[in-house]
C-alpha positions as CSV (number, residue, x, y, z in Angstrom):
1,X,-17.0,-8.7,-11.1
2,X,-17.4,-11.7,-8.7
3,X,-15.2,-12.3,-6.1
4,X,-12.8,-14.9,-6.8
5,X,-10.6,-17.3,-4.6
6,X,-7.5,-15.9,-6.2
7,X,-8.3,-12.4,-5.3
8,X,-9.3,-13.6,-1.8
9,X,-5.7,-15.3,-1.5
10,X,-4.2,-12.2,-3.0
11,X,-5.5,-10.0,-0.4
12,X,-4.8,-12.1,2.6
13,X,-1.2,-12.6,1.3
14,X,-0.9,-8.8,1.0
15,X,-1.4,-8.7,4.7
16,X,2.1,-9.8,4.9
17,X,3.1,-6.6,3.1
18,X,2.3,-4.8,6.7
19,X,5.8,-6.0,7.6
20,X,7.1,-3.0,5.2
21,X,5.7,-0.1,7.3
22,X,6.4,-2.0,10.4
23,X,10.1,-2.4,9.5
24,X,10.3,1.2,8.4
25,X,8.9,2.5,11.5
26,X,10.5,0.3,14.1
27,X,13.9,-1.2,12.9
28,X,15.8,2.1,13.6
29,X,13.9,2.4,16.9
30,X,14.5,-0.9,18.2
31,X,18.0,-1.5,17.0
32,X,19.2,1.9,17.1
33,X,20.5,2.0,13.6
34,X,20.5,4.9,10.8
35,X,17.1,5.9,9.5
36,X,18.3,5.1,6.1
37,X,18.8,1.4,6.7
38,X,15.3,0.5,6.1
39,X,15.5,1.9,2.7
40,X,19.0,0.2,2.2
41,X,17.2,-3.3,2.9
42,X,14.1,-2.3,0.6
43,X,16.7,-1.5,-2.3
44,X,18.2,-4.7,-1.8
45,X,14.6,-6.4,-1.8
46,X,13.3,-4.5,-4.8
47,X,16.5,-5.5,-6.9
48,X,15.9,-8.9,-6.0
49,X,12.4,-9.1,-7.0
50,X,12.9,-7.1,-10.1
51,X,15.5,-9.4,-11.1
52,X,12.9,-12.5,-10.7
53,X,10.3,-10.6,-12.7
54,X,13.2,-10.1,-15.8
55,X,13.8,-13.6,-15.7
56,X,10.4,-14.7,-15.7
57,X,9.5,-12.4,-18.6
58,X,12.5,-13.6,-20.5
59,X,12.4,-17.2,-19.9
60,X,9.2,-19.3,-19.9
61,X,10.4,-22.1,-17.6
62,X,11.2,-19.5,-14.9
63,X,7.7,-18.1,-15.5
64,X,6.3,-21.7,-15.1
65,X,7.9,-22.1,-11.8
66,X,6.9,-18.5,-10.7
67,X,3.2,-19.2,-11.7
68,X,3.4,-22.6,-10.2
69,X,4.4,-21.0,-6.6
70,X,2.0,-18.1,-6.8
71,X,-0.9,-18.7,-9.1
72,X,-3.2,-19.0,-6.2
73,X,-2.9,-15.3,-5.8
74,X,-1.9,-13.6,-9.1
75,X,-4.2,-11.9,-11.4
76,X,-4.6,-13.1,-14.8
77,X,-2.9,-9.8,-16.2
78,X,0.1,-10.2,-14.0
79,X,1.2,-13.4,-16.2
80,X,3.2,-11.0,-18.3
81,X,3.2,-7.8,-16.4
82,X,4.9,-6.7,-13.0
83,X,3.0,-7.9,-10.1
84,X,1.4,-5.4,-7.6
85,X,3.8,-6.6,-4.8
86,X,6.7,-5.4,-6.8
87,X,5.1,-1.8,-7.0
88,X,4.1,-1.9,-3.4
89,X,7.7,-2.5,-2.5
90,X,8.8,0.1,-4.6
91,X,6.3,2.4,-2.9
92,X,7.5,1.6,0.4
93,X,11.1,2.4,-0.6
94,X,10.0,5.9,-1.7
95,X,8.0,6.6,1.3
96,X,11.1,5.4,3.6
97,X,13.6,8.0,1.8
98,X,10.9,10.7,1.5
99,X,9.5,10.6,5.1
100,X,12.8,9.2,6.7
101,X,12.5,12.1,9.3
102,X,9.0,11.3,9.9
103,X,8.7,7.5,9.9
104,X,5.2,7.6,11.4
105,X,4.0,9.1,8.1
106,X,5.4,6.0,6.1
107,X,3.9,3.7,8.8
108,X,0.5,5.2,8.6
109,X,0.0,5.8,4.6
110,X,1.4,2.2,3.9
111,X,-1.0,0.7,6.4
112,X,-3.9,2.6,5.4
113,X,-3.6,1.6,1.7
114,X,-2.6,-2.1,2.3
115,X,-5.5,-2.4,4.5
116,X,-8.0,-0.1,2.6
117,X,-7.3,-1.5,-0.8
118,X,-7.6,-5.0,0.5
119,X,-11.1,-4.2,1.9
120,X,-12.3,-2.1,-1.1
121,X,-11.5,-5.3,-3.4
122,X,-13.2,-7.6,-1.2
123,X,-16.4,-5.6,-0.5
124,X,-16.3,-4.2,-4.0
125,X,-16.4,-7.6,-5.7
126,X,-18.6,-9.5,-3.3
127,X,-21.5,-7.1,-3.0
128,X,-20.6,-3.9,-5.3
129,X,-23.6,-2.7,-7.3
130,X,-22.7,0.8,-8.1
131,X,-19.8,0.8,-10.5
132,X,-17.3,3.5,-10.9
133,X,-15.0,2.3,-13.7
134,X,-13.7,-1.0,-12.8
135,X,-14.3,-0.7,-9.2
136,X,-17.6,0.2,-7.0
137,X,-19.0,2.9,-4.6
138,X,-19.5,0.1,-2.0
139,X,-15.7,-0.8,-2.1
140,X,-14.5,2.7,-1.7
141,X,-17.1,3.3,1.1
142,X,-15.5,0.3,2.8
143,X,-12.1,1.7,2.0
144,X,-12.9,5.3,3.8
145,X,-14.6,3.6,6.8
146,X,-11.8,1.2,7.5
147,X,-9.2,4.2,7.2
148,X,-11.3,6.1,10.0
149,X,-11.4,2.9,12.0
150,X,-7.5,2.5,11.8
151,X,-7.1,6.2,12.7
152,X,-9.6,6.1,15.6
153,X,-9.4,2.6,17.0
154,X,-5.8,1.2,16.2
155,X,-3.3,3.8,15.5
156,X,-3.6,5.4,19.1
157,X,-2.8,2.0,20.4
158,X,0.5,1.0,18.1
159,X,3.5,1.8,20.4
160,X,5.4,5.2,19.8
161,X,3.4,5.9,16.5
162,X,1.6,8.8,18.0
163,X,4.2,10.2,20.0
164,X,5.0,13.0,17.4
165,X,1.4,13.8,17.0
166,X,0.8,14.3,21.0
167,X,-1.1,10.9,21.1
168,X,-3.7,12.4,19.0
169,X,-4.2,12.8,15.1
170,X,-6.0,16.2,14.2
171,X,-9.3,15.5,12.8
172,X,-8.9,17.3,9.9
173,X,-6.0,15.3,8.9
174,X,-7.8,12.1,9.5
175,X,-10.7,12.7,7.2
176,X,-8.7,14.4,4.6
177,X,-5.7,11.5,4.6
178,X,-8.9,8.9,4.4
179,X,-10.3,10.6,1.7
180,X,-7.0,10.8,-0.3
181,X,-6.5,7.1,0.3
182,X,-10.2,6.3,-1.0
183,X,-10.0,8.7,-4.0
184,X,-6.5,7.6,-5.4
185,X,-7.4,4.1,-4.8
186,X,-10.5,4.6,-6.7
187,X,-9.7,6.8,-9.9
188,X,-7.2,5.5,-12.3
189,X,-4.1,7.7,-12.6
190,X,-3.5,8.3,-16.3
191,X,-0.4,9.9,-17.0
192,X,-0.6,9.4,-20.9
193,X,-3.0,7.8,-23.1
194,X,-1.2,4.5,-22.9
195,X,0.2,4.9,-19.3
196,X,-1.5,4.5,-16.0
197,X,0.4,4.9,-12.9
198,X,0.0,1.6,-10.6
199,X,-1.9,2.4,-7.7
200,X,0.3,0.2,-5.4
201,X,3.0,2.6,-6.4
202,X,1.5,5.9,-6.2
203,X,-1.3,6.0,-3.7
204,X,0.8,5.4,-0.4
205,X,3.2,8.1,-1.7
206,X,0.5,10.7,-2.5
207,X,-1.2,10.0,1.0
208,X,2.0,10.3,2.5
209,X,2.9,13.8,1.0
210,X,-0.8,14.9,2.0
211,X,-0.3,13.8,5.6
212,X,3.2,15.1,5.8
213,X,1.9,18.7,4.6
214,X,-0.9,18.3,7.0
215,X,1.5,17.3,9.9
216,X,3.8,20.2,9.4
217,X,0.5,22.6,9.0
218,X,-1.1,21.2,12.4
219,X,2.0,20.3,14.5
């Protein structure tokens, strides 16, 4: 599949989603508020966006307005389906609750997925030759490499992020977490014959669970 301008716009716009892990991690620290406040904000945001989704599915005029605002980044199938952004906010909400005592897990799992998924799509659609289902080996390798780069060259310099790790993430965790993000981003998660779990919703949560287990094991 050729790389399209809407897909490029979509992935660039998704960079704004990095505000989700940043908010989960930093809001309680900066403003000295309860660690469930980010979850409360995400609940409000999710309900607001869900209301817009319901309105556009039931009122064609609303969908026309929605399309006129976001057509530059929407996939064709999202015309009558929930957008990936809505699922991602849902994932951030789940992470903020599950990992509220270890918010660095939420930060890393969401950041790894947001950027890894973007790179996988851009590389896979622009130069992917070896297809694996609807995706490509090249895209998955790009995702895996980016995850390693984030662990080794970015996360150590994010203020306060690695305090709980003693300023360095154990190597086994780095590679296992990077593989988990890459694998579950690549493989469709079929629950039933007719239902596949959306990767925007599932992958950050699964990766977070993997990292949390390894965090407890190594630390």
